C-alpha positions, 0 to 999 in steps of 0.5 A, a space after each residue: 536617713 540622710 541623702 546626698 547626691 554625687 556631683 558631675 565630678 564624682 564627688 559626694 557631699 557628706 551631710 553635716 550631721 554625719 560629719 560632726 557625729 563621726 569627726 570627719 574634717 577636711 582632709 579625712 581619709 575615707 575607705 569604701 568597703 564593698 559588702 555584697 550589694 552595699 558600700 560601707 563608708 569608713 572614715 579613717 579618724 584617730 579613733 578608728 586607728 586607735 581601735 586597732 591598738 593591741 589587736 596583734 598583741 602577743 600572748 605570753 610565751 608567743 613569738 612574733 613571725 619576725 622573731 621566728 624568722 630571725 631565729 631560723 636565719 641565725 640557726 641556718 648561719 650557724 649551721 653553715 659556719 660549722 
């Protein structure tokens, strides 16, 4: 277990071992997620962002919400123009 202290300015120093392990560099954005009585510290690194790649990929034959909306609008315009 690693321990850190919060400074008088509310800053938290992440131990170097943790920074190296998770690729936290100066300027790395960090999300704090509340989970019950715990706080999850999630660095937003390239690897974290890449982990979402393809998560919203459509299955064959599926239409995106945007495609459905555009088709509905097109149908409405055609109906109005008749």
